[in-house]
KOLGU-929764 format. One line per 10 residues: their letters; for each residue x, y, z of C-alpha. Coordinates in steps of 0.001 Angstrom, whole numbers. Layout:
a = X Y Z  ...
END
This chain:
mmfpifmdfl = 154 -56 38  2688 2504 -971  533 4609 -2904  -1629 6147 -127  1718 6945 1550  2931 8555 -1391  -426 10572 -1461  -193 11635 2269  3254 12950 1435  2032 14988 -1606
yglallvgwp = -726 16293 721  1755 17267 3511  3702 19174 853  653 20839 -350  -497 21707 3285  3222 23311 3850  2783 25552 605  -931 26351 942  -1638 26912 4655  -1678 30652 4551
ylvyrrlvrg = -4288 30535 1990  -6308 27986 4405  -6148 30124 7323  -7295 33523 5294  -10240 31709 4068  -11243 30323 7354  -11068 34049 8823  -12958 35350 5566  -15684 32790 5653  -15901 31678 9317
psgtplreyf = -16002 28422 10927  -17670 25752 8800  -19965 24434 11478  -18432 20816 10674  -17031 18919 13771  -13336 18589 13415  -13673 14790 13752  -15445 14312 10580  -12343 15874 8837  -10371 12926 9971
grvparlvsa = -13033 10085 9297  -14702 9968 12592  -18040 10060 10569  -21206 8787 12393  -20899 5256 12677  -23521 2823 10892  -24726 186 13283  -27123 -1961 10993  -25684 -4830 8921  -27711 -4153 5782
hcvwlhgvsl = -26001 -3202 2506  -24944 468 2436  -24689 2891 -667  -22190 6018 429  -23291 8877 -1976  -21101 11837 -2056  -21565 15174 -4003  -19200 17851 -3731  -21704 20835 -3093  -25188 22186 -3482
geinatrtiv = -25922 21007 -7165  -24566 17547 -7003  -26549 16907 -3430  -29814 17977 -5163  -28735 15466 -8047  -28942 12793 -5479  -32457 13179 -5105  -34030 10829 -7518  -31210 8238 -6866  -32008 8071 -3325
aelhrrspdi = -35647 7921 -3682  -35270 5084 -6480  -32863 2988 -4333  -35463 3245 -1406  -38327 2451 -3819  -36413 -392 -5249  -34868 -1832 -2194  -36114 -372 1084  -33742 -2484 3312  -30643 -500 1786
avvvssttrt = -28881 1843 4056  -27948 5080 2405  -25409 7734 3829  -24842 10994 1936  -21459 13168 2165  -20552 16514 849  -17808 18743 1030  -18782 22461 1183  -21124 23898 3636  -23683 24660 1220
grdqarklyp = -23804 20876 239  -23755 19531 3689  -26849 21846 4743  -28843 20816 1732  -28110 17249 2412  -29284 17525 6099  -32553 19333 4555  -33323 16554 2128  -32353 13702 4179  -33184 14290 7803
rlvtfrmpld = -33560 10505 8552  -30422 9588 6908  -26646 9745 7905  -24947 12928 6596  -21488 14140 7129  -18515 15968 5709  -16402 14095 3481  -13209 13215 5239  -9815 14729 4000  -8253 12307 1615
lsfavrqals = -5451 11269 4075  -4973 7536 4295  -5847 7156 7928  -9152 9434 7694  -10300 7273 4761  -9638 3982 6550  -11408 5268 9755  -14469 6376 7526  -14684 3232 5611  -14618 1061 8946
rlrpsvivlm = -17374 3162 10415  -19730 3223 7383  -18888 -194 5853  -20276 499 2446  -21195 -1834 -1  -20415 525 -3010  -19266 4089 -3072  -21119 6498 -5656  -19227 9573 -6453  -21289 12378 -8319
elevwpnlie = -20002 13874 -11379  -16321 13918 -11214  -15583 14188 -7235  -12746 11643 -7265  -10266 11374 -4636  -6986 8997 -5100  -6556 7580 -1349  -10537 6911 -1143  -10575 5103 -4602  -7362 3436 -4019
iaagydipvi = -8046 2211 -389  -11880 1104 -1133  -10445 -924 -4213  -8126 -2759 -1612  -11171 -3282 595  -13043 -4810 -2547  -15433 -1848 -2402  -16590 -797 -5580  -16345 3012 -6404  -18403 4469 -9261
iangrataek = -19104 7791 -10745  -22743 8603 -11532  -23895 11446 -13553  -20219 11770 -14860  -19125 14952 -16316  -15619 15891 -17201  -15157 19382 -18879  -12361 19718 -21431  -11213 23163 -19956  -10734 22281 -16263
svrwftrpvi = -11171 18762 -15622  -9291 17146 -18613  -6484 19838 -18807  -5932 19418 -14832  -5794 15569 -15005  -3463 15508 -17899  -1056 17590 -16795  2538 15978 -16832  2804 15300 -12928  -613 14778 -11975
rlvarrmfrr = -1205 12444 -15059  469 9525 -13494  -1630 9509 -10369  -4917 10375 -12242  -4672 7449 -14645  -3938 5119 -11781  -6991 6566 -10029  -9469 6383 -12998  -8196 2975 -13874  -9575 1579 -10596
lhwvgaqdrt = -13020 2979 -10966  -15373 161 -11481  -18047 1945 -13597  -18752 5475 -14954  -22240 6413 -16122  -21315 9585 -18292  -24130 12043 -19293  -23306 11996 -22768  -20999 10496 -25526  -18515 13574 -25307
yqarfielgv = -18058 12975 -21542  -17938 9115 -22168  -14756 9734 -24411  -13219 12207 -21860  -13362 9571 -19129  -11867 6962 -21478  -9045 9701 -22241  -8536 10035 -18445  -7801 6190 -18188  -11185 4429 -17321
apervevtgs = -11343 1177 -19228  -13699 1768 -22264  -15828 -1390 -21351  -16652 347 -17925  -17913 3664 -19336  -21683 3926 -20214  -23759 6664 -21453  -26759 7068 -19013  -27698 10624 -19519  -28081 13435 -16736
vkydaaeigd = -30169 12677 -13471  -30899 16267 -13481  -33342 15522 -16307  -35186 13174 -13667  -34921 15644 -10777  -36140 18681 -12681  -39738 18958 -11104  -42368 19467 -13890  -45146 21951 -12991  -46296 25431 -13476
riegqdelah = -46258 26322 -9642  -44337 25078 -6494  -44929 25282 -2889  -44105 28683 -1181  -43967 30743 -4161  -47004 33193 -3482  -45821 33417 298  -42192 34577 -1059  -44014 37199 -3607  -46112 38670 -765
emgilptrpl = -43361 38924 1782  -41050 40702 -763  -43716 42720 -2737  -43306 41222 -6007  -46566 41785 -7893  -48003 38828 -9748  -49690 41534 -12128  -46564 42810 -13463  -43809 41152 -15486  -40627 39830 -13653
ltcgstgpge = -37146 39160 -14929  -35367 36658 -12681  -31617 36225 -13005  -30384 33316 -11106  -27000 31801 -9963  -25240 34948 -11212  -21357 35441 -10889  -18883 38237 -10524  -19408 40919 -13094  -22696 39678 -14328
eaivldayar = -25048 41810 -12038  -23773 44798 -13461  -24757 43765 -17062  -28049 42821 -15867  -28613 46259 -14312  -27335 47762 -17546  -29979 45803 -19408  -32522 46657 -16875  -32107 50188 -17157  -32683 50112 -21079
lmeqfpdlql = -35806 47938 -20471  -37545 50418 -18071  -37686 52774 -20841  -39874 50461 -22782  -41660 48545 -19718  -41861 50952 -16727  -43528 48161 -14972  -41047 45514 -15385  -39741 43785 -12034  -36215 42508 -11457
aivprkperf = -34863 39767 -9288  -31376 38838 -8901  -30142 35632 -7114  -26454 35478 -6851  -25000 31905 -6930  -22643 32318 -3769  -23779 33570 -359  -20401 35444 229  -21268 37661 -2729  -24732 38536 -1215
devaqlivqr = -23671 41927 458  -21520 42890 -2626  -24559 42540 -4721  -26634 44523 -2576  -24171 47289 -2386  -23858 47331 -6417  -27838 47493 -6579  -27852 50534 -4333  -24801 52266 -6030  -26812 52259 -9145
gyaclrrstg = -29666 54028 -7404  -32150 51206 -6743  -33595 50247 -3550  -32292 46799 -2645  -34941 44677 -1285  -33189 41660 574  -35167 38286 1165  -33226 37795 4024  -34171 40917 5903  -37323 42033 4301
apvvpagvte = -36144 45665 4610  -35119 47776 1636  -31763 49640 1433  -32210 52838 -79  -29569 54849 -1919  -28918 58368 -510  -30529 61134 -2337  -32791 59322 -4512  -36467 59993 -4213  -38698 56841 -4577
prpvflgdtm = -36135 54624 -6011  -37312 51631 -7982  -36962 48370 -6046  -34531 45430 -7129  -35168 42163 -5454  -32158 40405 -3915  -32471 36337 -3426  -30023 36132 -409  -31166 32930 1144  -30267 29449 188
gelrkfyala = -32760 27051 -1429  -35349 29434 -2764  -33859 29918 -6519  -36959 27880 -7956  -39408 30146 -6098  -38151 32941 -7705  -37922 31186 -11302  -41587 29960 -10768  -42443 33759 -10271  -40729 34920 -13322
tvvlvgrslv = -41839 36013 -16890  -38370 35570 -18197  -35570 33890 -16828  -31830 34391 -17203  -29622 31569 -16086  -26485 33065 -14699  -22675 32597 -14836  -23139 32566 -18421  -22634 36259 -19581  -19156 36066 -18005
pmggsdvmea = -16706 33100 -18657  -17927 31141 -15467  -19341 28072 -17503  -22936 28656 -17056  -25423 27099 -14353  -28042 24399 -14614  -31017 25431 -16838  -33263 22494 -16259  -34927 23925 -13129  -36327 26744 -15082
aglgkpilvg = -37257 24479 -17956  -39266 22118 -15796  -41147 25101 -14790  -41888 25869 -18327  -40280 29152 -18252  -38533 31118 -21476  -34867 30786 -20630  -32003 33152 -21591  -28253 32213 -21409  -25101 34092 -22175
phtdnfaeav = -22174 32818 -24497  -20454 30778 -21775  -22282 27561 -21072  -19665 25033 -21398  -20233 23147 -18040  -23694 22647 -19011  -23446 22476 -22729  -25553 19286 -23496  -28563 20600 -21593  -28386 24061 -23218
nlllaeggcr = -27727 22836 -26622  -30738 20580 -26314  -32733 23507 -25152  -31488 25661 -28019  -32295 23055 -30635  -35809 22631 -29480  -36565 26270 -29079  -36632 26380 -25437  -33790 28779 -24810  -32067 31913 -26511
ransadalaa = -28786 33318 -26133  -27743 36951 -25467  -24120 38027 -25409  -24235 41473 -23863  -26307 44037 -22064  -27890 45263 -25150  -28581 41897 -26613  -30147 40807 -23134  -32486 43920 -23262  -33470 43179 -26741
vvsdllrhpd = -34194 39611 -26140  -36078 40253 -23248  -38039 43102 -25008  -38884 40868 -27641  -40400 38193 -25079  -42178 40824 -23234  -43943 42078 -26402  -44798 38522 -27577  -46718 36379 -24907  -47190 33383 -27481
rrrqmgqagr = -43431 33430 -27929  -42691 33067 -24252  -45373 30234 -23997  -43842 28408 -26926  -40377 28701 -25426  -41719 27435 -22209  -43543 24401 -23631  -40641 23418 -25860  -38139 23291 -22925  -40145 21416 -20704
aaiisrrgat = -40969 18745 -23441  -37082 18645 -24185  -36500 17750 -20317  -39159 15084 -20345  -37725 13455 -23383  -34408 13005 -21880  -35497 11205 -18689  -34414 7954 -17569  -30748 8347 -16327  -31814 7565 -12662
ariverilgl = -33151 4082 -13333  -29958 3032 -15342  -27704 4225 -12483  -29855 2422 -9778  -29922 -719 -11946  -25813 -602 -11717  -25884 -115 -8014  -28458 -3053 -7219  -26267 -5003 -9609  -23115 -4434 -7649
lq = -24882 -5066 -4576  -25814 -8429 -5714
END
């Protein structure tokens, strides 16, 4: 077992170099709220003797993607124990919210002693990593214990993942790690080819589709949307542009477009929901600097710019887990992190709600879903503030186009369902 020792040595070197950044990040973000023991493998022990499936997703999006897998596992085999881990604070909070009756915990650090301790306490029958959350020691040690490790909803981007794992020094570790994976369920053929390029045996990579199509809730309304509108003062009789999962630099583009749109549609409302909680205050300040009253979801109290009489409000979604409510209230949806080069965000939640969807030019991380919606007429692109204003103006003027886009996007999502059943079938096969 020399490989885990070698990896521990590399992790030690990385800690020596990176500890100032880790201290700085801890000071900026504050305590994580995770017991220190979980970092080192003392996760909650599993006492029952049934088969156990360990599901791991790095953050909020990946944890949300586990919902259909957990539900289908419990439907197909109620006696199976399922435990869920995440790496980020938002992911862990969402796991606790979704699965109050399951064991949920922070993914241990990938140190060999921490991994062994976690495996001995959980005794998993199979480990399921969502998308591309791979760790060398976890995969190596699990293989030594004859515990199959698989990837579900596999996604490997060319710009980040493949480039990183094929770097000269990292390549040797990465290829050993990927060769030890028992199976990969890739979202599409492009990702399938990339996993093979990274070192997974071709016969172990299968195209299953994306579970996010299964997880996208289909409906015209969701629970809690009316309460949100009432509490924030969003008027259902007036059009609403919702910009969700926005990233740095994107809110300024949105506000520029909104200023143009108000000249034509003075009753248009705007809601902005940033992707990361640490940016809520920054975006609130930007809204006020632009001369708008910022109505924050978290406080309910407006922040008003100085010297402005009766400023127009802009709604700021600064709570976690309510993006779908804002989407449900929207007349038009802009899915963020796409006007700036950040790879885009998930478009399927808005599509499932039957909303006309706009994206920017940068959607590489969700290319398959975006291209599907573009091809089926459920989505349109806008490359700048002027283009965004023009497309929104066109949709506001033509209700039939909005309705057709929403229906087309929803139909496209429904046509791609079935990945969850394929993944669960593979998991159950491994348990047998």
